[in-house]
Backbone as ProteinMPNN parsed JSONL, in Angstrom:
{"seq_chain_A": "MKKFKFKINGNDYEVEIKNIDGSLAEIEVNGTQYEVEVEQKLAQPITPKLIRKQAVPSTDFHSSEKKTNAPASQKGGAGAIKSPLPGTILEVFVKEGDVVKIGDKLLILEAMKMENKIDADRAGKIKSLKVDRGDAVMEGDILVEIGE", "coords_chain_A": {"N_chain_A": [[-23.643, 86.58, -5.322], [-23.859, 88.799, -3.294], [-26.517, 89.876, -1.035], [-28.761, 92.153, -0.054], [-31.138, 94.44, 1.933], [-33.144, 96.929, 0.722], [-34.596, 100.558, 1.561], [-36.394, 102.555, 0.322], [-38.189, 105.737, 0.004], [-40.438, 104.555, 1.664], [-41.073, 102.276, -0.195], [-39.797, 98.846, -0.282], [-36.619, 97.348, -1.634], [-35.278, 94.403, -2.354], [-31.967, 93.414, -2.711], [-29.71, 91.638, -5.178], [-26.423, 90.953, -5.873], [-25.173, 89.543, -8.501], [-23.215, 89.329, -10.114], [-19.843, 91.116, -10.529], [-17.416, 92.4, -12.676], [-15.311, 93.549, -13.972], [-16.396, 97.323, -14.695], [-18.681, 96.849, -14.711], [-21.484, 95.635, -13.565], [-24.074, 92.671, -12.881], [-27.199, 92.698, -11.67], [-29.992, 92.177, -9.539], [-33.119, 92.868, -8.942], [-35.65, 92.854, -6.844], [-36.283, 90.52, -8.2], [-36.453, 91.315, -10.858], [-33.616, 91.164, -13.51], [-30.738, 93.041, -14.07], [-28.533, 95.212, -15.784], [-25.676, 97.299, -14.483], [-23.396, 99.86, -14.68], [-20.798, 100.73, -13.074], [-19.481, 102.911, -11.246], [-17.029, 103.624, -9.643], [-14.377, 101.303, -9.885], [-14.779, 98.576, -8.115], [-12.711, 96.919, -5.724], [-11.765, 93.364, -5.88], [-11.712, 91.404, -3.022], [-8.714, 90.093, -1.905], [-7.299, 87.105, -1.068], [-4.511, 85.633, 0.443], [-3.111, 82.699, -0.422], [-1.893, 80.33, 1.704], [0.662, 77.788, 1.349], [2.639, 75.293, 2.27], [5.239, 73.88, 3.291], [5.835, 70.149, 3.431], [6.073, 69.024, 6.647], [8.791, 67.522, 8.1], [9.716, 65.904, 10.981], [12.994, 66.449, 13.011], [14.031, 63.733, 13.562], [13.87, 61.929, 11.651], [15.955, 60.766, 9.551], [16.052, 59.246, 7.087], [13.375, 59.345, 4.726], [12.254, 56.885, 4.479], [12.392, 55.675, 6.616], [11.176, 53.78, 9.375], [9.734, 55.705, 12.399], [8.456, 54.102, 14.656], [7.496, 50.826, 15.16], [4.827, 49.206, 13.506], [1.562, 48.543, 14.177], [0.392, 45.933, 13.094], [2.583, 45.097, 12.179], [5.28, 42.128, 11.918], [5.642, 40.04, 15.036], [6.85, 38.306, 16.299], [10.551, 37.362, 16.866], [13.553, 38.942, 16.271], [14.261, 42.809, 16.651], [13.236, 46.01, 17.332], [12.499, 48.166, 20.004], [11.1, 51.6, 19.896], [11.101, 54.838, 20.73], [8.054, 56.39, 21.319], [7.492, 59.228, 21.635], [9.257, 62.219, 22.81], [10.884, 62.427, 25.828], [11.783, 61.422, 29.269], [13.182, 58.8, 30.713], [11.41, 56.946, 33.057], [11.367, 54.636, 34.475], [12.779, 51.357, 34.592], [11.976, 47.908, 33.501], [13.145, 45.61, 32.682], [15.988, 43.986, 31.905], [19.346, 43.293, 30.537], [19.3, 39.888, 28.822], [16.88, 38.94, 29.962], [14.049, 37.127, 29.424], [11.251, 38.235, 27.301], [7.761, 38.274, 27.101], [4.829, 39.095, 24.744], [3.278, 42.42, 25.261], [4.672, 42.142, 28.12], [5.585, 44.533, 30.528], [7.969, 46.695, 29.726], [9.008, 49.48, 30.27], [8.923, 52.522, 31.886], [8.105, 55.385, 30.517], [7.693, 59.4, 30.592], [6.342, 61.915, 29.249], [5.282, 64.835, 28.038], [4.319, 65.953, 30.616], [2.992, 63.161, 31.269], [2.848, 59.973, 32.162], [3.962, 57.228, 30.598], [3.222, 53.487, 29.834], [5.3, 51.484, 28.291], [5.331, 48.819, 26.387], [6.437, 45.071, 25.518], [6.361, 44.354, 22.363], [6.819, 41.988, 20.73], [8.078, 38.797, 21.282], [10.764, 37.617, 22.809], [14.441, 37.422, 23.52], [15.812, 40.06, 25.762], [18.166, 41.783, 23.837], [19.547, 43.869, 24.191], [19.748, 46.397, 26.291], [18.923, 49.844, 25.717], [18.795, 52.351, 27.207], [18.773, 53.999, 30.526], [17.623, 54.395, 33.506], [16.281, 57.784, 33.939], [17.189, 59.137, 31.391], [17.291, 60.97, 29.074], [15.11, 60.963, 26.066], [14.393, 61.141, 22.457], [12.076, 61.4, 20.132], [11.468, 58.086, 18.43], [14.392, 57.341, 19.154], [16.04, 54.466, 19.535], [15.11, 51.911, 22.198], [15.003, 49.48, 23.007], [16.802, 46.507, 22.127], [15.194, 43.855, 21.264], [15.8, 40.26, 20.803], [16.135, 37.006, 19.178]], "CA_chain_A": [[-22.601, 87.157, -4.186], [-25.007, 89.196, -1.739], [-27.514, 90.601, -0.727], [-28.867, 93.526, 0.521], [-32.758, 94.856, 1.821], [-33.304, 98.611, 0.91], [-36.422, 100.901, 1.659], [-36.494, 103.912, -0.331], [-39.504, 106.434, 0.026], [-41.395, 103.579, 1.856], [-40.495, 100.833, -0.868], [-38.938, 97.836, 0.213], [-36.614, 96.34, -2.614], [-34.424, 93.279, -2.042], [-30.841, 93.569, -4.342], [-28.76, 90.745, -5.116], [-25.46, 91.43, -6.662], [-24.901, 88.155, -9.212], [-21.184, 89.327, -10.725], [-19.09, 92.39, -10.767], [-16.541, 92.014, -13.938], [-14.861, 95.535, -14.068], [-17.088, 98.369, -14.291], [-19.862, 96.328, -15.465], [-22.173, 94.578, -12.828], [-25.33, 92.173, -13.139], [-27.783, 92.794, -10.088], [-31.198, 91.37, -9.264], [-33.456, 93.806, -7.959], [-36.937, 92.424, -6.701], [-36.607, 89.559, -9.099], [-35.537, 91.213, -12.122], [-32.432, 91.384, -13.952], [-30.398, 94.581, -14.724], [-26.74, 95.4, -15.863], [-25.32, 98.46, -14.23], [-22.397, 100.352, -14.934], [-20.146, 101.008, -11.752], [-18.567, 104.593, -11.573], [-15.671, 103.364, -9.132], [-14.037, 100.524, -9.634], [-14.775, 97.467, -6.892], [-11.948, 95.87, -5.779], [-12.283, 92.026, -5.174], [-10.794, 90.842, -1.941], [-7.875, 88.912, -2.375], [-7.058, 86.725, -0.167], [-3.583, 84.885, -0.147], [-2.895, 81.108, -0.301], [-0.601, 79.927, 2.466], [1.39, 76.818, 1.075], [3.328, 75.005, 3.241], [6.114, 72.727, 3.087], [5.635, 69.266, 4.529], [7.036, 69.253, 7.842], [9.61, 66.017, 8.507], [10.568, 65.498, 12.291], [14.249, 66.253, 13.086], [14.591, 62.54, 14.038], [14.092, 61.081, 10.281], [17.316, 60.765, 8.614], [15.501, 59.07, 5.637], [11.785, 59.346, 4.859], [11.778, 55.742, 4.658], [13.119, 54.856, 8.07], [10.319, 54.229, 10.378], [9.81, 55.514, 13.982], [7.827, 53.392, 15.701], [6.687, 49.947, 15.003], [3.425, 48.71, 13.281], [0.786, 47.382, 15.13], [0.329, 45.016, 12.186], [4.145, 44.337, 11.971], [5.961, 40.675, 12.768], [5.518, 40.362, 16.224], [7.85, 37.648, 16.691], [11.556, 37.777, 16.588], [14.598, 40.211, 16.709], [13.187, 43.897, 16.716], [13.748, 47.507, 18.222], [11.136, 48.843, 20.603], [11.687, 52.822, 19.604], [10.405, 55.833, 21.766], [6.849, 57.212, 20.471], [7.469, 60.258, 21.879], [10.506, 62.686, 22.882], [10.765, 62.306, 26.832], [12.227, 60.489, 30.09], [12.908, 57.31, 31.25], [11.343, 56.858, 34.531], [11.834, 53.266, 35.681], [13.292, 50.579, 33.485], [11.616, 46.738, 34.32], [13.943, 44.884, 32.249], [17.785, 43.747, 31.489], [19.85, 42.427, 29.269], [19.194, 38.654, 29.173], [15.602, 38.629, 30.047], [12.749, 36.161, 28.014], [9.547, 38.827, 27.522], [6.436, 38.077, 25.662], [3.971, 40.487, 23.847], [2.909, 42.659, 26.291], [5.403, 42.51, 28.792], [5.793, 45.784, 30.551], [9.413, 47.127, 29.866], [9.948, 50.715, 30.869], [7.983, 53.753, 32.082], [8.617, 57.029, 29.385], [7.203, 60.622, 30.926], [6.737, 62.282, 28.018], [4.324, 65.951, 28.106], [3.785, 65.473, 32.121], [2.47, 61.732, 31.276], [3.475, 58.381, 32.267], [3.745, 56.27, 29.297], [3.829, 52.528, 29.715], [5.761, 51.035, 26.807], [5.185, 47.117, 26.288], [7.091, 44.457, 24.62], [5.394, 44.279, 20.944], [7.052, 40.975, 20.437], [8.262, 37.534, 21.981], [11.956, 37.463, 22.593], [15.39, 37.893, 24.702], [16.494, 41.531, 25.675], [19.579, 41.826, 23.502], [20.417, 45.015, 24.462], [18.806, 47.774, 26.747], [19.602, 51.06, 25.014], [18.74, 53.523, 28.222], [18.84, 53.64, 32.024], [16.499, 55.488, 34.103], [16.847, 59.57, 34.054], [17.778, 59.319, 30.044], [15.883, 61.798, 27.923], [15.153, 60.003, 24.645], [13.92, 61.979, 21.248], [11.005, 60.386, 19.131], [11.764, 57.305, 17.014], [15.503, 56.851, 19.502], [15.898, 52.855, 19.957], [15.157, 52.239, 23.481], [15.161, 48.33, 23.563], [16.468, 45.455, 21.221], [14.333, 42.105, 21.574], [16.295, 39.352, 19.825], [15.188, 35.816, 19.565]], "C_chain_A": [[-23.184, 87.528, -2.9], [-25.942, 89.89, -1.944], [-27.757, 91.788, 0.122], [-30.331, 94.103, 0.415], [-32.731, 96.598, 1.517], [-34.969, 98.904, 1.359], [-35.952, 102.275, 1.408], [-37.675, 104.434, -0.495], [-40.435, 105.481, 0.358], [-41.743, 102.549, 1.089], [-39.857, 100.243, -0.289], [-38.358, 97.293, -1.68], [-35.64, 95.343, -2.15], [-33.313, 93.528, -3.667], [-29.977, 92.486, -4.24], [-27.625, 90.924, -6.259], [-24.863, 90.192, -7.487], [-23.246, 88.242, -9.466], [-21.33, 90.708, -11.414], [-17.814, 92.199, -11.669], [-16.608, 93.512, -14.288], [-15.686, 96.342, -13.43], [-18.588, 97.864, -14.289], [-20.549, 95.25, -14.215], [-23.711, 93.87, -13.184], [-25.873, 91.766, -11.951], [-29.32, 92.375, -10.631], [-32.003, 92.289, -8.49], [-35.506, 93.388, -8.085], [-37.405, 91.362, -7.821], [-36.551, 89.89, -10.641], [-34.135, 91.784, -12.451], [-31.981, 92.928, -14.62], [-28.749, 94.552, -14.911], [-26.54, 96.946, -15.875], [-23.821, 98.849, -14.239], [-21.583, 100.887, -12.941], [-19.292, 102.028, -11.791], [-17.285, 104.296, -11.012], [-15.536, 101.575, -9.226], [-13.968, 99.641, -8.332], [-13.563, 96.809, -7.045], [-12.346, 94.744, -5.167], [-11.126, 92.267, -3.546], [-10.144, 89.696, -2.185], [-7.222, 88.406, -1.047], [-5.937, 85.227, -0.326], [-3.451, 83.55, 0.409], [-1.633, 80.678, 0.347], [-0.213, 78.124, 1.609], [2.448, 76.679, 1.7], [4.006, 73.812, 3.086], [5.338, 71.48, 3.612], [7.003, 68.866, 5.572], [7.666, 67.653, 8.224], [10.15, 66.904, 9.969], [12.318, 65.885, 12.001], [15.024, 64.667, 13.196], [14.416, 61.622, 12.72], [15.16, 62.087, 9.583], [16.394, 60.65, 7.065], [13.87, 59.208, 5.607], [11.121, 57.867, 4.965], [12.176, 54.511, 5.854], [11.56, 55.504, 8.98], [10.692, 54.648, 11.661], [9.899, 54.539, 14.594], [7.396, 52.023, 14.693], [5.596, 49.959, 14.563], [2.789, 48.119, 13.462], [0.421, 46.289, 14.368], [1.457, 44.102, 11.945], [4.307, 42.528, 12.286], [6.129, 40.928, 14.023], [6.405, 38.795, 16.955], [9.398, 38.038, 16.089], [12.634, 38.652, 16.488], [13.881, 41.548, 16.063], [13.652, 44.914, 17.535], [12.531, 48.029, 18.838], [11.625, 50.682, 20.317], [10.554, 53.805, 20.481], [9.17, 56.48, 20.818], [7.071, 58.946, 20.774], [8.742, 60.807, 22.381], [10.14, 62.612, 24.385], [11.941, 61.919, 27.803], [12.417, 59.63, 30.378], [12.356, 57.354, 32.793], [11.734, 55.593, 35.044], [11.919, 52.421, 34.11], [12.907, 48.841, 34.141], [12.131, 45.841, 34.221], [15.59, 44.533, 32.555], [18.188, 43.567, 30.719], [19.508, 40.849, 29.763], [17.733, 38.417, 29.357], [14.686, 38.162, 29.158], [11.524, 37.267, 28.449], [9.141, 38.346, 26.346], [5.932, 39.102, 25.534], [3.426, 40.619, 25.319], [3.313, 42.887, 27.67], [5.625, 44.4, 29.321], [7.752, 46.053, 30.485], [10.037, 48.299, 30.393], [8.765, 51.678, 31.073], [8.783, 55.232, 31.171], [7.554, 58.021, 30.19], [7.728, 61.065, 29.741], [5.446, 63.857, 28.196], [3.577, 65.719, 29.576], [3.307, 63.99, 32.082], [3.161, 60.661, 31.528], [3.267, 57.657, 31.092], [4.449, 54.956, 29.419], [4.45, 51.79, 28.339], [6.342, 49.294, 27.252], [5.962, 46.468, 25.139], [5.796, 44.502, 23.277], [5.896, 42.98, 19.815], [7.431, 40.195, 21.28], [9.87, 37.56, 21.834], [12.568, 37.31, 23.775], [15.585, 39.012, 24.599], [17.623, 41.427, 25.389], [20.122, 43.07, 24.009], [19.703, 46.188, 24.969], [19.585, 49.131, 26.465], [19.59, 52.608, 25.958], [18.747, 53.135, 29.279], [17.773, 54.281, 32.6], [17.064, 56.831, 34.543], [17.499, 59.989, 32.929], [16.602, 60.449, 29.648], [16.465, 61.394, 26.449], [14.096, 61.359, 23.9], [12.958, 60.78, 20.74], [11.671, 59.244, 18.106], [13.601, 56.599, 17.796], [14.905, 54.776, 20.138], [15.905, 52.917, 21.461], [15.444, 50.759, 24.294], [15.579, 47.376, 22.551], [15.876, 44.075, 21.67], [15.108, 41.59, 20.179], [15.552, 37.654, 20.048], [16.053, 34.88, 20.377]], "O_chain_A": [[-23.122, 86.946, -1.817], [-26.187, 90.492, -2.989], [-26.931, 92.268, 0.9], [-30.854, 94.298, -0.682], [-32.185, 97.346, 2.327], [-35.973, 98.2, 1.474], [-35.261, 102.965, 2.158], [-38.448, 103.738, -1.154], [-41.353, 105.343, -0.451], [-42.653, 101.82, 1.484], [-39.092, 100.863, 0.451], [-39.094, 96.998, -2.621], [-35.071, 95.831, -1.173], [-33.546, 93.695, -4.865], [-29.428, 92.344, -3.147], [-27.947, 91.024, -7.443], [-23.824, 89.8, -6.954], [-22.352, 87.471, -9.118], [-22.112, 91.246, -12.198], [-16.981, 91.612, -10.978], [-17.473, 94.297, -14.677], [-15.893, 96.38, -12.217], [-19.523, 98.543, -13.862], [-20.056, 94.135, -14.042], [-24.51, 94.595, -13.777], [-25.432, 90.864, -11.239], [-29.697, 92.284, -11.799], [-31.613, 92.537, -7.349], [-36.305, 93.575, -9.002], [-38.548, 91.295, -8.273], [-36.588, 89.031, -11.522], [-33.597, 92.686, -11.809], [-32.612, 93.678, -15.365], [-27.949, 93.922, -14.218], [-26.942, 97.725, -16.739], [-23.041, 98.033, -13.748], [-22.17, 101.3, -11.941], [-18.277, 101.914, -12.478], [-16.315, 104.614, -11.701], [-16.35, 100.769, -8.774], [-13.129, 99.953, -7.487], [-13.224, 96.229, -8.076], [-13.073, 94.759, -4.174], [-10.195, 93.015, -3.248], [-10.612, 88.615, -2.543], [-6.736, 89.118, -0.168], [-6.219, 84.168, -0.888], [-3.663, 83.313, 1.598], [-0.541, 80.635, -0.22], [-1.196, 77.409, 1.412], [3.255, 77.599, 1.831], [3.421, 72.776, 2.77], [4.271, 71.673, 4.195], [8.192, 68.586, 5.423], [6.918, 66.75, 8.599], [10.703, 67.998, 10.077], [12.838, 65.631, 10.914], [16.216, 64.443, 12.987], [14.89, 60.49, 12.816], [15.261, 63.27, 9.261], [16.141, 61.529, 6.242], [13.258, 59.142, 6.673], [9.981, 57.598, 5.345], [12.231, 53.285, 5.952], [11.06, 56.609, 9.191], [11.719, 54.211, 12.18], [10.91, 54.015, 15.061], [7.0, 52.232, 13.547], [4.928, 50.822, 15.132], [2.95, 46.95, 13.11], [0.006, 45.405, 15.117], [1.463, 42.908, 11.647], [3.432, 41.862, 12.839], [6.723, 41.962, 14.329], [6.369, 38.504, 18.15], [9.555, 38.788, 15.126], [12.087, 39.651, 16.956], [13.074, 41.45, 15.139], [14.461, 44.668, 18.429], [11.569, 48.314, 18.124], [12.782, 50.886, 20.685], [9.405, 53.477, 20.778], [9.394, 56.992, 19.722], [6.707, 59.762, 19.927], [9.587, 59.917, 22.477], [8.92, 62.729, 24.497], [13.076, 62.028, 27.337], [11.293, 59.131, 30.424], [13.072, 57.876, 33.648], [12.434, 55.53, 36.054], [11.416, 52.672, 33.015], [13.49, 48.5, 35.171], [12.055, 44.984, 35.101], [16.176, 44.969, 33.546], [17.452, 43.609, 29.733], [19.453, 40.596, 30.966], [17.366, 37.437, 28.71], [14.506, 38.776, 28.107], [10.955, 37.264, 29.54], [9.619, 38.092, 25.24], [6.377, 40.112, 26.08], [3.191, 39.778, 26.187], [2.649, 43.603, 28.42], [5.783, 45.313, 28.51], [8.556, 45.521, 31.25], [11.177, 48.35, 30.855], [7.73, 51.556, 30.419], [9.853, 55.802, 31.384], [6.491, 57.47, 30.475], [8.833, 60.893, 29.226], [4.451, 63.368, 28.732], [2.404, 65.353, 29.646], [3.241, 63.568, 33.236], [4.237, 60.525, 30.944], [2.107, 57.582, 30.689], [5.665, 54.836, 29.27], [3.697, 51.672, 27.371], [7.214, 48.812, 27.975], [6.163, 47.023, 24.059], [4.584, 44.663, 23.42], [5.6, 42.878, 18.625], [7.242, 40.658, 22.405], [10.285, 37.522, 20.676], [11.984, 37.127, 24.843], [15.617, 39.426, 23.44], [18.408, 41.046, 26.258], [21.334, 43.12, 24.213], [19.097, 46.931, 24.197], [20.688, 49.403, 26.938], [20.137, 53.658, 25.62], [18.732, 51.911, 29.404], [16.947, 54.742, 31.812], [18.028, 57.003, 35.29], [18.279, 60.938, 33.001], [15.412, 60.586, 29.934], [17.57, 61.439, 25.91], [13.373, 62.182, 24.461], [13.089, 59.569, 20.924], [12.311, 59.573, 17.108], [14.11, 55.621, 17.248], [13.982, 54.228, 20.741], [16.56, 53.787, 22.036], [15.845, 50.601, 25.447], [14.629, 47.219, 21.784], [16.402, 43.398, 22.554], [15.131, 42.08, 19.05], [14.7, 37.297, 20.862], [15.58, 33.837, 20.829]]}, "name": "protein", "num_of_chains": 1, "seq": "MKKFKFKINGNDYEVEIKNIDGSLAEIEVNGTQYEVEVEQKLAQPITPKLIRKQAVPSTDFHSSEKKTNAPASQKGGAGAIKSPLPGTILEVFVKEGDVVKIGDKLLILEAMKMENKIDADRAGKIKSLKVDRGDAVMEGDILVEIGE"}
């Protein structure tokens, strides 16, 4: 547990407290084991355990609903581009009916004072544009729907 060094009448003592159980303590002095009775009961420090609930963002309606598309998900066909962060739309580079391919720049999202480029993660035709320049969006909001 704890180690102490004492000097009594010019003699050095190394004391290690091994265990304290109620008023009985096991100690070692210069390598020799002793059991001693403690007059005053020593209180063990109690550290509270913090148990936190799992945090769920307010944008989650169901725990099974994904907020963003997985990088390894299907890249062709219909799908939605969702906002990765809450922020403001600064610029929109596409309009309904445009044909895009993977990696094409769709819009710029300002989040936490940084500009984030949102690219197409699938090829297809822009089915609908859910946001305009200056719109505020939350994490998980659908920004663009891409169809076949």
